[in-house]
mmCIF entry with sequence, helices, sheets and N, C-alpha, C, O atoms, coordinates in Angstrom:
data_MODEL
# 
_entry.id   MODEL 
# 
_entity.id                         1 
_entity.type                       polymer 
_entity.pdbx_number_of_molecules   1 
# 
_entity_poly.entity_id                      1 
_entity_poly.type                           'polypeptide(L)' 
_entity_poly.nstd_linkage                   no 
_entity_poly.nstd_monomer                   no 
_entity_poly.pdbx_seq_one_letter_code       SWDDFPGYWENIQQMTPKIDTLITEFNEKVGLI 
_entity_poly.pdbx_seq_one_letter_code_can   SWDDFPGYWENIQQMTPKIDTLITEFNEKVGLI 
_entity_poly.pdbx_strand_id                 A 
# 
loop_
_entity_poly_seq.entity_id 
_entity_poly_seq.num 
_entity_poly_seq.mon_id 
_entity_poly_seq.hetero 
1 1  SER n 
1 2  TRP n 
1 3  ASP n 
1 4  ASP n 
1 5  PHE n 
1 6  PRO n 
1 7  GLY n 
1 8  TYR n 
1 9  TRP n 
1 10 GLU n 
1 11 ASN n 
1 12 ILE n 
1 13 GLN n 
1 14 GLN n 
1 15 MET n 
1 16 THR n 
1 17 PRO n 
1 18 LYS n 
1 19 ILE n 
1 20 ASP n 
1 21 THR n 
1 22 LEU n 
1 23 ILE n 
1 24 THR n 
1 25 GLU n 
1 26 PHE n 
1 27 ASN n 
1 28 GLU n 
1 29 LYS n 
1 30 VAL n 
1 31 GLY n 
1 32 LEU n 
1 33 ILE n 
# 
_struct_asym.id          A 
_struct_asym.entity_id   1 
# 
loop_
_struct_conf.conf_type_id 
_struct_conf.id 
_struct_conf.pdbx_PDB_helix_id 
_struct_conf.beg_label_comp_id 
_struct_conf.beg_label_asym_id 
_struct_conf.beg_label_seq_id 
_struct_conf.pdbx_beg_PDB_ins_code 
_struct_conf.end_label_comp_id 
_struct_conf.end_label_asym_id 
_struct_conf.end_label_seq_id 
_struct_conf.pdbx_end_PDB_ins_code 
_struct_conf.beg_auth_comp_id 
_struct_conf.beg_auth_asym_id 
_struct_conf.beg_auth_seq_id 
_struct_conf.end_auth_comp_id 
_struct_conf.end_auth_asym_id 
_struct_conf.end_auth_seq_id 
_struct_conf.pdbx_PDB_helix_class 
_struct_conf.details 
_struct_conf.pdbx_PDB_helix_length 
HELX_P HELX_P1 AA1 TRP A 2 ? ASP A 4  ? TRP A 2 ASP A 4  5 ? 3  
HELX_P HELX_P2 AA2 PHE A 5 ? VAL A 30 ? PHE A 5 VAL A 30 1 ? 26 
# 
_struct_conf_type.id          HELX_P 
_struct_conf_type.criteria    ? 
_struct_conf_type.reference   ? 
# 
loop_
_atom_site.group_PDB 
_atom_site.id 
_atom_site.type_symbol 
_atom_site.label_atom_id 
_atom_site.label_alt_id 
_atom_site.label_comp_id 
_atom_site.label_asym_id 
_atom_site.label_entity_id 
_atom_site.label_seq_id 
_atom_site.pdbx_PDB_ins_code 
_atom_site.Cartn_x 
_atom_site.Cartn_y 
_atom_site.Cartn_z 
_atom_site.occupancy 
_atom_site.B_iso_or_equiv 
_atom_site.pdbx_formal_charge 
_atom_site.auth_seq_id 
_atom_site.auth_comp_id 
_atom_site.auth_asym_id 
_atom_site.auth_atom_id 
_atom_site.pdbx_PDB_model_num 
ATOM 1   N N  . SER A 1 1  ? -97.813  373.508 175.382 1.00 0.00 ? 1  SER A N  1 
ATOM 2   C CA . SER A 1 1  ? -96.957  372.319 175.310 1.00 0.00 ? 1  SER A CA 1 
ATOM 3   C C  . SER A 1 1  ? -97.813  371.060 175.395 1.00 0.00 ? 1  SER A C  1 
ATOM 4   O O  . SER A 1 1  ? -98.965  371.115 175.825 1.00 0.00 ? 1  SER A O  1 
ATOM 5   N N  . TRP A 1 2  ? -97.252  369.936 174.989 1.00 0.00 ? 2  TRP A N  1 
ATOM 6   C CA . TRP A 1 2  ? -97.990  368.673 175.050 1.00 0.00 ? 2  TRP A CA 1 
ATOM 7   C C  . TRP A 1 2  ? -98.277  368.274 176.489 1.00 0.00 ? 2  TRP A C  1 
ATOM 8   O O  . TRP A 1 2  ? -99.227  367.536 176.753 1.00 0.00 ? 2  TRP A O  1 
ATOM 9   N N  . ASP A 1 3  ? -97.451  368.765 177.434 1.00 0.00 ? 3  ASP A N  1 
ATOM 10  C CA . ASP A 1 3  ? -97.687  368.442 178.848 1.00 0.00 ? 3  ASP A CA 1 
ATOM 11  C C  . ASP A 1 3  ? -99.021  369.018 179.319 1.00 0.00 ? 3  ASP A C  1 
ATOM 12  O O  . ASP A 1 3  ? -99.639  368.490 180.243 1.00 0.00 ? 3  ASP A O  1 
ATOM 13  N N  . ASP A 1 4  ? -99.461  370.103 178.679 1.00 0.00 ? 4  ASP A N  1 
ATOM 14  C CA . ASP A 1 4  ? -100.715 370.743 179.080 1.00 0.00 ? 4  ASP A CA 1 
ATOM 15  C C  . ASP A 1 4  ? -101.925 370.044 178.464 1.00 0.00 ? 4  ASP A C  1 
ATOM 16  O O  . ASP A 1 4  ? -103.048 370.208 178.939 1.00 0.00 ? 4  ASP A O  1 
ATOM 17  N N  . PHE A 1 5  ? -101.696 369.269 177.411 1.00 0.00 ? 5  PHE A N  1 
ATOM 18  C CA . PHE A 1 5  ? -102.805 368.716 176.635 1.00 0.00 ? 5  PHE A CA 1 
ATOM 19  C C  . PHE A 1 5  ? -103.704 367.771 177.423 1.00 0.00 ? 5  PHE A C  1 
ATOM 20  O O  . PHE A 1 5  ? -104.924 367.897 177.324 1.00 0.00 ? 5  PHE A O  1 
ATOM 21  N N  . PRO A 1 6  ? -103.160 366.821 178.209 1.00 0.00 ? 6  PRO A N  1 
ATOM 22  C CA . PRO A 1 6  ? -104.044 365.897 178.928 1.00 0.00 ? 6  PRO A CA 1 
ATOM 23  C C  . PRO A 1 6  ? -105.040 366.621 179.832 1.00 0.00 ? 6  PRO A C  1 
ATOM 24  O O  . PRO A 1 6  ? -106.212 366.248 179.878 1.00 0.00 ? 6  PRO A O  1 
ATOM 25  N N  . GLY A 1 7  ? -104.593 367.641 180.545 1.00 0.00 ? 7  GLY A N  1 
ATOM 26  C CA . GLY A 1 7  ? -105.497 368.388 181.408 1.00 0.00 ? 7  GLY A CA 1 
ATOM 27  C C  . GLY A 1 7  ? -106.544 369.130 180.598 1.00 0.00 ? 7  GLY A C  1 
ATOM 28  O O  . GLY A 1 7  ? -107.706 369.219 180.994 1.00 0.00 ? 7  GLY A O  1 
ATOM 29  N N  . TYR A 1 8  ? -106.118 369.662 179.453 1.00 0.00 ? 8  TYR A N  1 
ATOM 30  C CA . TYR A 1 8  ? -107.042 370.373 178.569 1.00 0.00 ? 8  TYR A CA 1 
ATOM 31  C C  . TYR A 1 8  ? -108.113 369.424 178.064 1.00 0.00 ? 8  TYR A C  1 
ATOM 32  O O  . TYR A 1 8  ? -109.301 369.746 178.074 1.00 0.00 ? 8  TYR A O  1 
ATOM 33  N N  . TRP A 1 9  ? -107.679 368.244 177.621 1.00 0.00 ? 9  TRP A N  1 
ATOM 34  C CA . TRP A 1 9  ? -108.624 367.261 177.091 1.00 0.00 ? 9  TRP A CA 1 
ATOM 35  C C  . TRP A 1 9  ? -109.588 366.804 178.173 1.00 0.00 ? 9  TRP A C  1 
ATOM 36  O O  . TRP A 1 9  ? -110.763 366.554 177.904 1.00 0.00 ? 9  TRP A O  1 
ATOM 37  N N  . GLU A 1 10 ? -109.084 366.696 179.407 1.00 0.00 ? 10 GLU A N  1 
ATOM 38  C CA . GLU A 1 10 ? -109.945 366.287 180.519 1.00 0.00 ? 10 GLU A CA 1 
ATOM 39  C C  . GLU A 1 10 ? -111.046 367.324 180.730 1.00 0.00 ? 10 GLU A C  1 
ATOM 40  O O  . GLU A 1 10 ? -112.197 366.975 180.990 1.00 0.00 ? 10 GLU A O  1 
ATOM 41  N N  . ASN A 1 11 ? -110.684 368.594 180.616 1.00 0.00 ? 11 ASN A N  1 
ATOM 42  C CA . ASN A 1 11 ? -111.686 369.653 180.759 1.00 0.00 ? 11 ASN A CA 1 
ATOM 43  C C  . ASN A 1 11 ? -112.721 369.567 179.654 1.00 0.00 ? 11 ASN A C  1 
ATOM 44  O O  . ASN A 1 11 ? -113.913 369.752 179.899 1.00 0.00 ? 11 ASN A O  1 
ATOM 45  N N  . ILE A 1 12 ? -112.271 369.285 178.436 1.00 0.00 ? 12 ILE A N  1 
ATOM 46  C CA . ILE A 1 12 ? -113.203 369.159 177.310 1.00 0.00 ? 12 ILE A CA 1 
ATOM 47  C C  . ILE A 1 12 ? -114.173 368.014 177.560 1.00 0.00 ? 12 ILE A C  1 
ATOM 48  O O  . ILE A 1 12 ? -115.374 368.148 177.322 1.00 0.00 ? 12 ILE A O  1 
ATOM 49  N N  . GLN A 1 13 ? -113.653 366.890 178.039 1.00 0.00 ? 13 GLN A N  1 
ATOM 50  C CA . GLN A 1 13 ? -114.510 365.732 178.284 1.00 0.00 ? 13 GLN A CA 1 
ATOM 51  C C  . GLN A 1 13 ? -115.539 366.029 179.367 1.00 0.00 ? 13 GLN A C  1 
ATOM 52  O O  . GLN A 1 13 ? -116.658 365.517 179.318 1.00 0.00 ? 13 GLN A O  1 
ATOM 53  N N  . GLN A 1 14 ? -115.168 366.854 180.345 1.00 0.00 ? 14 GLN A N  1 
ATOM 54  C CA . GLN A 1 14 ? -116.102 367.213 181.411 1.00 0.00 ? 14 GLN A CA 1 
ATOM 55  C C  . GLN A 1 14 ? -117.173 368.167 180.894 1.00 0.00 ? 14 GLN A C  1 
ATOM 56  O O  . GLN A 1 14 ? -118.313 368.145 181.359 1.00 0.00 ? 14 GLN A O  1 
ATOM 57  N N  . MET A 1 15 ? -116.800 369.006 179.928 1.00 0.00 ? 15 MET A N  1 
ATOM 58  C CA . MET A 1 15 ? -117.733 369.985 179.385 1.00 0.00 ? 15 MET A CA 1 
ATOM 59  C C  . MET A 1 15 ? -118.695 369.366 178.384 1.00 0.00 ? 15 MET A C  1 
ATOM 60  O O  . MET A 1 15 ? -119.832 369.819 178.255 1.00 0.00 ? 15 MET A O  1 
ATOM 61  N N  . THR A 1 16 ? -118.251 368.340 177.676 1.00 0.00 ? 16 THR A N  1 
ATOM 62  C CA . THR A 1 16 ? -119.028 367.788 176.572 1.00 0.00 ? 16 THR A CA 1 
ATOM 63  C C  . THR A 1 16 ? -120.441 367.364 176.958 1.00 0.00 ? 16 THR A C  1 
ATOM 64  O O  . THR A 1 16 ? -121.380 367.699 176.237 1.00 0.00 ? 16 THR A O  1 
ATOM 65  N N  . PRO A 1 17 ? -120.637 366.638 178.068 1.00 0.00 ? 17 PRO A N  1 
ATOM 66  C CA . PRO A 1 17 ? -122.008 366.248 178.418 1.00 0.00 ? 17 PRO A CA 1 
ATOM 67  C C  . PRO A 1 17 ? -122.932 367.452 178.578 1.00 0.00 ? 17 PRO A C  1 
ATOM 68  O O  . PRO A 1 17 ? -124.105 367.387 178.210 1.00 0.00 ? 17 PRO A O  1 
ATOM 69  N N  . LYS A 1 18 ? -122.410 368.551 179.126 1.00 0.00 ? 18 LYS A N  1 
ATOM 70  C CA . LYS A 1 18 ? -123.219 369.756 179.290 1.00 0.00 ? 18 LYS A CA 1 
ATOM 71  C C  . LYS A 1 18 ? -123.605 370.304 177.927 1.00 0.00 ? 18 LYS A C  1 
ATOM 72  O O  . LYS A 1 18 ? -124.747 370.715 177.718 1.00 0.00 ? 18 LYS A O  1 
ATOM 73  N N  . ILE A 1 19 ? -122.650 370.310 176.996 1.00 0.00 ? 19 ILE A N  1 
ATOM 74  C CA . ILE A 1 19 ? -122.905 370.812 175.651 1.00 0.00 ? 19 ILE A CA 1 
ATOM 75  C C  . ILE A 1 19 ? -123.947 369.933 174.964 1.00 0.00 ? 19 ILE A C  1 
ATOM 76  O O  . ILE A 1 19 ? -124.870 370.440 174.326 1.00 0.00 ? 19 ILE A O  1 
ATOM 77  N N  . ASP A 1 20 ? -123.800 368.612 175.095 1.00 0.00 ? 20 ASP A N  1 
ATOM 78  C CA . ASP A 1 20 ? -124.753 367.688 174.480 1.00 0.00 ? 20 ASP A CA 1 
ATOM 79  C C  . ASP A 1 20 ? -126.154 367.928 175.024 1.00 0.00 ? 20 ASP A C  1 
ATOM 80  O O  . ASP A 1 20 ? -127.132 367.889 174.277 1.00 0.00 ? 20 ASP A O  1 
ATOM 81  N N  . THR A 1 21 ? -126.246 368.177 176.332 1.00 0.00 ? 21 THR A N  1 
ATOM 82  C CA . THR A 1 21 ? -127.552 368.418 176.950 1.00 0.00 ? 21 THR A CA 1 
ATOM 83  C C  . THR A 1 21 ? -128.170 369.696 176.409 1.00 0.00 ? 21 THR A C  1 
ATOM 84  O O  . THR A 1 21 ? -129.364 369.739 176.114 1.00 0.00 ? 21 THR A O  1 
ATOM 85  N N  . LEU A 1 22 ? -127.355 370.737 176.280 1.00 0.00 ? 22 LEU A N  1 
ATOM 86  C CA . LEU A 1 22 ? -127.863 372.005 175.766 1.00 0.00 ? 22 LEU A CA 1 
ATOM 87  C C  . LEU A 1 22 ? -128.354 371.846 174.334 1.00 0.00 ? 22 LEU A C  1 
ATOM 88  O O  . LEU A 1 22 ? -129.408 372.370 173.974 1.00 0.00 ? 22 LEU A O  1 
ATOM 89  N N  . ILE A 1 23 ? -127.592 371.124 173.517 1.00 0.00 ? 23 ILE A N  1 
ATOM 90  C CA . ILE A 1 23 ? -127.976 370.908 172.124 1.00 0.00 ? 23 ILE A CA 1 
ATOM 91  C C  . ILE A 1 23 ? -129.280 370.124 172.059 1.00 0.00 ? 23 ILE A C  1 
ATOM 92  O O  . ILE A 1 23 ? -130.165 370.448 171.267 1.00 0.00 ? 23 ILE A O  1 
ATOM 93  N N  . THR A 1 24 ? -129.399 369.091 172.892 1.00 0.00 ? 24 THR A N  1 
ATOM 94  C CA . THR A 1 24 ? -130.610 368.274 172.893 1.00 0.00 ? 24 THR A CA 1 
ATOM 95  C C  . THR A 1 24 ? -131.818 369.112 173.291 1.00 0.00 ? 24 THR A C  1 
ATOM 96  O O  . THR A 1 24 ? -132.868 369.034 172.653 1.00 0.00 ? 24 THR A O  1 
ATOM 97  N N  . GLU A 1 25 ? -131.672 369.912 174.344 1.00 0.00 ? 25 GLU A N  1 
ATOM 98  C CA . GLU A 1 25 ? -132.779 370.753 174.794 1.00 0.00 ? 25 GLU A CA 1 
ATOM 99  C C  . GLU A 1 25 ? -133.162 371.750 173.714 1.00 0.00 ? 25 GLU A C  1 
ATOM 100 O O  . GLU A 1 25 ? -134.346 371.993 173.482 1.00 0.00 ? 25 GLU A O  1 
ATOM 101 N N  . PHE A 1 26 ? -132.166 372.328 173.052 1.00 0.00 ? 26 PHE A N  1 
ATOM 102 C CA . PHE A 1 26 ? -132.426 373.295 171.991 1.00 0.00 ? 26 PHE A CA 1 
ATOM 103 C C  . PHE A 1 26 ? -133.177 372.639 170.842 1.00 0.00 ? 26 PHE A C  1 
ATOM 104 O O  . PHE A 1 26 ? -134.150 373.194 170.331 1.00 0.00 ? 26 PHE A O  1 
ATOM 105 N N  . ASN A 1 27 ? -132.723 371.455 170.437 1.00 0.00 ? 27 ASN A N  1 
ATOM 106 C CA . ASN A 1 27 ? -133.358 370.751 169.329 1.00 0.00 ? 27 ASN A CA 1 
ATOM 107 C C  . ASN A 1 27 ? -134.795 370.378 169.662 1.00 0.00 ? 27 ASN A C  1 
ATOM 108 O O  . ASN A 1 27 ? -135.671 370.420 168.798 1.00 0.00 ? 27 ASN A O  1 
ATOM 109 N N  . GLU A 1 28 ? -135.036 370.011 170.920 1.00 0.00 ? 28 GLU A N  1 
ATOM 110 C CA . GLU A 1 28 ? -136.400 369.663 171.319 1.00 0.00 ? 28 GLU A CA 1 
ATOM 111 C C  . GLU A 1 28 ? -137.309 370.889 171.240 1.00 0.00 ? 28 GLU A C  1 
ATOM 112 O O  . GLU A 1 28 ? -138.462 370.783 170.821 1.00 0.00 ? 28 GLU A O  1 
ATOM 113 N N  . LYS A 1 29 ? -136.793 372.047 171.642 1.00 0.00 ? 29 LYS A N  1 
ATOM 114 C CA . LYS A 1 29 ? -137.588 373.276 171.599 1.00 0.00 ? 29 LYS A CA 1 
ATOM 115 C C  . LYS A 1 29 ? -137.864 373.676 170.156 1.00 0.00 ? 29 LYS A C  1 
ATOM 116 O O  . LYS A 1 29 ? -138.964 374.117 169.822 1.00 0.00 ? 29 LYS A O  1 
ATOM 117 N N  . VAL A 1 30 ? -136.858 373.517 169.307 1.00 0.00 ? 30 VAL A N  1 
ATOM 118 C CA . VAL A 1 30 ? -137.002 373.913 167.906 1.00 0.00 ? 30 VAL A CA 1 
ATOM 119 C C  . VAL A 1 30 ? -137.802 372.866 167.132 1.00 0.00 ? 30 VAL A C  1 
ATOM 120 O O  . VAL A 1 30 ? -138.423 373.174 166.114 1.00 0.00 ? 30 VAL A O  1 
ATOM 121 N N  . GLY A 1 31 ? -137.780 371.621 167.628 1.00 0.00 ? 31 GLY A N  1 
ATOM 122 C CA . GLY A 1 31 ? -138.547 370.567 166.989 1.00 0.00 ? 31 GLY A CA 1 
ATOM 123 C C  . GLY A 1 31 ? -137.757 369.794 165.951 1.00 0.00 ? 31 GLY A C  1 
ATOM 124 O O  . GLY A 1 31 ? -138.342 369.190 165.051 1.00 0.00 ? 31 GLY A O  1 
ATOM 125 N N  . LEU A 1 32 ? -136.422 369.803 166.064 1.00 0.00 ? 32 LEU A N  1 
ATOM 126 C CA . LEU A 1 32 ? -135.609 369.079 165.089 1.00 0.00 ? 32 LEU A CA 1 
ATOM 127 C C  . LEU A 1 32 ? -135.542 367.602 165.419 1.00 0.00 ? 32 LEU A C  1 
ATOM 128 O O  . LEU A 1 32 ? -135.252 366.777 164.552 1.00 0.00 ? 32 LEU A O  1 
ATOM 129 N N  . ILE A 1 33 ? -135.815 367.262 166.687 1.00 0.00 ? 33 ILE A N  1 
ATOM 130 C CA . ILE A 1 33 ? -135.766 365.856 167.084 1.00 0.00 ? 33 ILE A CA 1 
ATOM 131 C C  . ILE A 1 33 ? -137.195 365.373 167.306 1.00 0.00 ? 33 ILE A C  1 
ATOM 132 O O  . ILE A 1 33 ? -137.408 364.210 167.649 1.00 0.00 ? 33 ILE A O  1 
# 
């Protein structure tokens, strides 16, 4: 339901920085950046 969406989006926003960090670390190891 739409009532569940705000909490879901909040979880995504909390997870995103971790994902960005993992991607950055991976790219540095692979040499893409």
